[in-house]
C-alpha positions as CSV (number, residue, x, y, z in Angstrom):
1,M,4.2,19.7,-16.0
2,D,2.1,16.9,-17.5
3,F,2.7,13.2,-18.3
4,K,3.5,13.8,-22.0
5,E,6.3,16.1,-20.9
6,L,7.6,13.3,-18.6
7,G,7.9,11.1,-21.7
8,I,4.8,9.0,-21.4
9,N,3.3,8.1,-24.8
10,K,0.1,9.6,-26.1
11,N,-2.0,6.3,-25.8
12,L,-1.2,5.9,-22.2
13,V,-1.8,9.7,-21.6
14,K,-5.2,9.3,-23.2
15,G,-6.1,6.5,-20.8
16,L,-4.9,8.6,-17.8
17,T,-6.9,11.6,-19.0
18,E,-10.0,9.5,-19.1
19,L,-9.3,8.5,-15.4
20,N,-8.9,12.2,-14.6
21,I,-5.2,11.7,-13.8
22,I,-3.8,14.9,-15.3
23,T,-1.1,16.4,-13.2
24,P,1.8,14.1,-12.0
25,T,2.5,13.9,-8.3
26,D,5.9,14.7,-6.8
27,I,7.0,11.0,-6.9
28,Q,5.9,10.6,-10.5
29,V,7.8,13.7,-11.6
30,E,10.9,12.5,-9.9
31,V,10.7,8.8,-10.9
32,I,9.1,8.5,-14.4
33,P,11.9,10.2,-16.5
34,K,14.5,8.0,-14.7
35,L,12.7,4.8,-15.3
36,L,12.1,5.5,-18.9
37,N,15.9,5.4,-19.4
38,S,16.7,1.8,-20.3
39,N,18.3,-0.5,-17.7
40,V,18.2,1.4,-14.3
41,D,17.9,0.4,-10.7
42,L,16.0,2.7,-8.5
43,V,15.1,3.1,-4.8
44,G,12.1,5.3,-4.2
45,Q,10.7,6.3,-0.8
46,A,7.0,7.1,-1.1
47,Q,4.2,6.9,1.3
48,T,1.0,5.0,0.4
49,G,-1.4,7.2,-1.6
50,T,1.2,9.3,-3.3
51,G,0.7,7.8,-6.8
52,K,3.6,5.4,-6.9
53,T,1.7,2.7,-8.8
54,A,1.6,5.1,-11.8
55,A,5.2,6.2,-11.1
56,Y,6.5,2.7,-11.8
57,G,3.5,1.3,-13.7
58,L,3.6,3.8,-16.7
59,P,7.3,3.3,-17.5
60,L,6.8,-0.4,-17.1
61,L,3.9,-0.6,-19.5
62,Q,5.9,1.6,-22.0
63,Q,8.7,-0.9,-21.9
64,I,6.6,-4.0,-22.5
65,E,6.7,-5.6,-26.0
66,P,3.1,-6.8,-26.6
67,D,4.1,-9.0,-29.5
68,K,6.3,-11.1,-27.2
69,K,4.0,-13.6,-25.5
70,E,6.2,-14.0,-22.5
71,I,6.4,-12.7,-18.9
72,Q,8.6,-9.6,-19.2
73,A,8.0,-7.9,-15.8
74,L,7.3,-9.0,-12.2
75,I,5.7,-6.8,-9.5
76,L,6.0,-8.1,-5.9
77,C,3.4,-6.9,-3.4
78,P,2.8,-7.8,0.3
79,T,-0.9,-8.6,0.1
80,R,-3.6,-9.9,-2.1
81,E,-5.5,-6.6,-1.9
82,L,-2.5,-4.5,-3.1
83,G,-1.8,-7.1,-5.9
84,Q,-5.4,-6.9,-7.1
85,Q,-5.3,-3.1,-6.9
86,V,-2.1,-2.8,-8.9
87,A,-3.3,-5.2,-11.6
88,K,-6.5,-3.3,-11.9
89,Q,-4.7,0.1,-12.3
90,L,-2.4,-1.3,-15.0
91,F,-5.4,-2.6,-16.9
92,R,-7.1,0.8,-16.7
93,F,-4.0,2.7,-17.9
94,T,-3.8,0.5,-21.1
95,K,-7.3,1.1,-22.4
96,Y,-5.9,2.8,-25.6
97,T,-2.7,0.8,-26.0
98,D,-1.9,-2.5,-27.7
99,K,-3.2,-5.3,-25.4
100,I,-0.8,-5.8,-22.4
101,F,-1.9,-8.7,-20.2
102,T,-1.4,-8.6,-16.5
103,E,-2.1,-11.5,-14.1
104,A,-2.3,-11.2,-10.3
105,V,-1.4,-14.2,-8.2
106,Y,-1.7,-14.5,-4.4
107,G,-2.3,-16.8,-1.5
108,G,-5.8,-17.6,-0.2
109,E,-7.0,-18.4,-3.8
110,Q,-7.1,-21.8,-5.4
111,I,-3.7,-22.3,-7.0
112,D,-5.1,-24.5,-9.9
113,K,-7.2,-21.5,-11.0
114,Q,-4.1,-19.3,-11.1
115,I,-2.1,-22.0,-12.9
116,N,-4.8,-22.1,-15.6
117,A,-4.8,-18.3,-15.9
118,L,-1.1,-18.2,-16.4
119,K,-1.4,-20.5,-19.4
120,R,-2.8,-17.6,-21.3
121,P,-0.4,-15.0,-22.8
122,T,0.9,-12.9,-19.9
123,H,3.3,-9.9,-20.0
124,I,3.2,-8.8,-16.4
125,V,2.8,-10.9,-13.2
126,V,1.8,-9.2,-10.0
127,A,2.4,-11.5,-7.1
128,T,2.8,-12.0,-3.4
129,P,6.2,-13.6,-2.7
130,G,5.0,-16.9,-1.1
131,R,2.5,-17.7,-3.9
132,L,5.0,-16.9,-6.6
133,L,7.5,-19.3,-5.2
134,D,4.8,-22.0,-5.0
135,L,4.1,-21.5,-8.7
136,I,7.8,-21.5,-9.6
137,R,8.3,-24.8,-7.8
138,R,5.3,-26.3,-9.6
139,K,6.9,-25.0,-12.9
140,A,3.6,-23.2,-13.5
141,V,5.3,-19.8,-14.2
142,D,8.4,-19.0,-16.1
143,I,10.2,-15.8,-14.9
144,R,13.5,-16.4,-16.7
145,K,12.7,-13.8,-19.4
146,V,11.7,-11.1,-16.8
147,K,13.6,-7.9,-17.6
148,T,12.1,-5.7,-14.8
149,V,11.2,-6.5,-11.2
150,V,9.4,-4.1,-8.9
151,L,9.2,-4.4,-5.2
152,D,6.2,-2.4,-4.1
153,E,5.8,-1.6,-0.4
154,A,9.0,-3.4,0.3
155,D,9.0,-2.5,4.0
156,E,5.5,-4.2,4.4
157,M,6.8,-7.4,2.7
158,L,9.7,-7.4,5.1
159,S,7.6,-6.9,8.2
160,M,5.3,-9.7,7.1
161,G,8.4,-12.0,7.1
162,F,9.1,-12.3,3.4
163,K,12.8,-11.6,3.5
164,K,13.9,-15.1,2.6
165,E,11.3,-15.4,-0.2
166,L,12.4,-12.0,-1.7
167,D,16.1,-13.1,-1.7
168,E,15.2,-16.4,-3.4
169,I,13.1,-14.7,-6.1
170,L,15.7,-11.9,-6.8
171,N,18.4,-14.5,-7.1
172,S,16.4,-16.5,-9.7
173,L,16.0,-13.8,-12.3
174,P,18.9,-14.4,-14.8
175,N,17.9,-11.7,-17.4
176,V,16.7,-8.9,-15.1
177,V,18.1,-5.5,-16.0
178,N,15.8,-3.2,-14.0
179,K,15.2,-3.5,-10.3
180,W,12.9,-0.9,-8.8
181,L,12.2,-0.8,-5.1
182,F,9.5,1.3,-3.4
183,S,9.1,1.6,0.3
184,A,7.4,4.1,2.7
185,T,10.2,3.7,5.2
186,M,13.8,2.5,5.0
187,P,14.5,0.2,7.9
188,H,17.7,-1.8,8.2
189,G,16.3,-4.9,6.4
190,I,15.4,-2.8,3.3
191,R,18.9,-1.3,3.2
192,Q,20.2,-4.9,3.3
193,I,18.1,-5.8,0.2
194,V,19.2,-2.7,-1.6
195,N,22.9,-3.4,-0.9
196,Q,22.6,-7.1,-1.8
197,H,20.4,-7.0,-4.9
198,L,20.5,-3.5,-6.5
199,S,23.3,-1.8,-8.3
200,P,25.6,0.4,-6.2
201,D,24.8,3.3,-8.5
202,A,21.0,2.9,-8.3
203,F,19.0,6.1,-8.4
204,R,17.7,7.1,-5.0
205,I,14.6,9.2,-4.7
206,E,14.7,9.8,-1.0
207,I,12.0,11.9,0.4
208,S,13.0,13.6,3.6
209,G,11.3,12.5,6.8
210,R,9.2,15.7,6.8
211,N,7.6,14.7,3.5
212,V,7.1,11.0,4.1
213,V,3.7,11.5,5.7
214,N,1.1,12.9,3.4
215,K,0.8,16.7,3.8
216,N,-3.1,16.6,3.5
217,I,-3.4,14.8,6.9
218,E,-4.2,16.7,10.0
219,H,-2.5,15.0,12.9
220,Q,-4.4,15.3,16.2
221,Y,-4.2,13.9,19.6
222,L,-6.5,13.8,22.6
223,I,-5.3,13.0,26.1
224,C,-7.6,10.8,28.2
225,D,-7.7,7.9,30.7
226,E,-7.6,4.4,29.2
227,N,-11.2,3.8,30.6
228,D,-12.5,6.9,28.8
229,K,-11.2,6.0,25.3
230,L,-14.4,4.1,24.2
231,Q,-16.7,7.0,25.2
232,I,-14.4,9.6,23.5
233,L,-14.3,7.4,20.4
234,L,-18.1,7.2,20.2
235,Q,-18.3,11.0,20.5
236,F,-15.8,11.4,17.7
237,L,-17.6,9.0,15.4
238,K,-20.9,10.8,16.1
239,S,-19.3,14.1,15.1
240,Q,-18.2,12.4,11.8
241,N,-21.8,11.6,10.9
242,K,-21.7,9.2,8.0
243,N,-18.0,9.6,7.2
244,R,-16.1,6.4,7.1
245,G,-12.7,5.5,8.5
246,L,-10.3,3.0,10.1
247,I,-9.6,2.4,13.8
248,F,-6.3,0.8,14.8
249,C,-5.6,-1.5,17.7
250,K,-2.3,-3.3,18.5
251,T,-3.8,-6.8,19.1
252,K,-6.3,-9.2,17.5
253,S,-8.3,-9.5,20.7
254,A,-8.5,-5.7,21.0
255,T,-9.9,-5.3,17.5
256,T,-12.6,-8.0,18.2
257,Q,-13.6,-6.5,21.5
258,L,-13.8,-2.9,20.2
259,A,-15.8,-3.9,17.1
260,K,-18.3,-5.7,19.4
261,Q,-18.6,-2.6,21.6
262,L,-19.2,-0.3,18.6
263,K,-21.8,-2.7,17.1
264,A,-23.6,-2.6,20.4
265,K,-23.9,1.1,20.0
266,N,-25.4,0.6,16.5
267,I,-22.4,1.7,14.5
268,P,-21.9,-0.5,11.4
269,T,-18.5,-2.0,12.3
270,D,-16.4,-5.1,11.7
271,A,-12.9,-6.2,12.7
272,I,-10.1,-7.4,10.5
273,N,-7.2,-9.3,12.0
274,G,-4.8,-12.2,11.4
275,D,-7.3,-14.8,12.7
276,L,-9.7,-14.3,9.8
277,L,-9.7,-16.9,7.0
278,Q,-9.2,-15.3,3.5
279,K,-12.9,-15.9,2.8
280,E,-14.0,-14.1,5.9
281,R,-11.5,-11.2,5.2
282,D,-12.9,-10.9,1.7
283,K,-16.4,-10.7,3.0
284,V,-15.5,-7.9,5.5
285,M,-13.6,-6.0,2.9
286,R,-16.4,-6.2,0.4
287,A,-18.9,-4.9,3.0
288,F,-16.5,-2.0,3.8
289,K,-15.9,-1.1,0.1
290,N,-19.6,-1.3,-0.6
291,E,-20.2,1.2,2.3
292,N,-22.3,-1.3,4.3
293,L,-19.8,-0.7,7.1
294,Q,-19.0,2.7,8.5
295,V,-15.9,1.7,10.5
296,L,-13.3,-1.0,10.2
297,V,-11.2,-1.9,13.3
298,A,-7.9,-3.4,12.3
299,T,-4.5,-4.5,13.5
300,D,-1.4,-3.1,11.7
301,L,-0.6,-6.4,9.9
302,A,-4.2,-7.1,8.8
303,A,-4.5,-3.6,7.3
304,R,-1.6,-4.0,5.0
305,G,-2.6,-3.4,1.4
306,I,-6.1,-2.0,2.2
307,D,-6.9,0.7,-0.3
308,V,-10.4,2.2,0.1
309,E,-11.2,5.6,-1.4
310,G,-12.8,8.4,0.6
311,L,-11.8,7.5,4.1
312,A,-12.2,10.7,6.2
313,Y,-10.2,9.6,9.3
314,V,-7.9,7.1,11.0
315,V,-8.1,6.7,14.7
316,H,-5.3,5.2,16.7
317,F,-7.2,3.7,19.6
318,Q,-3.9,2.2,20.7
319,L,-0.7,3.8,19.6
320,P,1.6,1.8,17.4
321,D,5.1,0.7,18.6
322,K,7.0,2.0,15.6
323,E,7.0,5.2,13.6
324,E,6.7,3.3,10.3
325,Y,3.4,1.8,11.5
326,Y,2.1,5.3,12.3
327,T,3.1,6.3,8.7
328,H,1.3,3.3,7.2
329,R,-1.8,3.8,9.4
330,S,-2.2,7.5,8.7
331,G,-1.6,7.0,5.0
332,R,-5.0,5.2,4.7
333,T,-6.7,8.6,4.8
334,A,-6.2,11.8,2.7
335,R,-5.7,9.8,-0.5
336,A,-5.8,11.2,-4.1
337,G,-5.5,14.8,-3.0
338,K,-8.3,14.7,-0.4
339,E,-7.9,15.8,3.2
340,G,-8.2,13.6,6.3
341,I,-7.7,13.3,10.1
342,S,-5.3,11.1,12.0
343,L,-6.5,11.1,15.6
344,C,-4.4,9.5,18.4
345,L,-6.2,8.7,21.7
346,V,-3.4,8.8,24.3
347,T,-2.9,8.5,28.0
348,T,-0.5,10.9,29.7
349,P,2.3,8.3,29.9
350,E,1.9,7.7,26.1
351,M,2.7,11.4,25.3
352,K,6.4,10.5,25.3
353,Q,5.8,8.1,22.4
354,L,3.8,10.8,20.5
355,R,6.6,13.3,20.9
356,Y,9.0,10.7,19.5
357,F,6.8,10.2,16.4
358,E,6.7,14.0,16.0
359,K,10.5,14.2,15.9
360,A,11.1,11.0,13.9
361,L,8.6,11.9,11.2
362,G,8.9,15.7,11.2
363,I,5.2,16.2,11.8
364,G,3.2,18.4,14.2
365,F,0.3,17.0,16.3
366,N,-2.5,19.4,17.3
367,Q,-4.2,18.8,20.7
368,V,-8.0,18.6,20.6
369,K,-10.4,18.5,23.5
370,P,-13.1,15.8,24.0
371,L,-16.4,16.7,22.4
372,R,-19.4,17.3,24.7
373,A,-21.6,14.3,25.0
């Protein structure tokens, strides 16, 4: 099966081939033919790293009329990073097509700069919900002609508190005929949005729990006392040599403390959490993407939308509270067909939580022993 067989036109396929995107992923095979039919609503459950940007992006690009200098599609994302990444992908896909202009708008950036950018011809707007509403209220963006709206990583938008904004945006699209929602998990709030805003006969591509978590991830756990976690983490990082990865903690203070401890051991590390200003966050992310940092210590919320290629592992220094957080965390490794490790450092009482994740997500955890110092 290739993209041409799915109905994608030859100019888009040419761009994909140049990017070495040849064989469609499972979600792309399921979704693309349905979205190429005109006027459909769709709910797709797909984990980060499974190729969902192309799953909705290719049909979307194929529907755009380049001659019409108006905003025809809207993609809503939880974070600046994901918005930038989606806009970049769409630009790459269109190398051999008629010019299709995409603009990404998000908080933490000067709004005047974005207002000026939107004065240029724009076909697709990729936006975080809060910034989009700011622009609408300033009459700086006109979404009345939008035919297709995509909610990307809808569960992340919900957990970041964007429910009210999403409702307001979805209620202000008079001409929309396609609503496509993608989410790694389907909590109650997402089902509410689906019931309220999407057609009752929307297509549902629901991946069973056993397939939500990427198959190329090896899920490991190591039982230890709380006081031994740092030493065991240091041994693990040493065994990984120059491999890079993400370490998760539950609180902002825990990320800062752990990053300090790792730096003291000469491991190129920094922390990313909700206390950082956008400027500081950008600086840390730039250093990580440029491979000046080996390790990034993050909270669940601060890691939303992070997409860095080639991460060999994710370490859960502190277990998350919810299974969807485990799904999002572990999905940062083993991307684009590569393999990766998701390692949980757990105390004996935390084993109950780990067994719950096993059951809820349909995955098996392998116990590993501490490495010799």
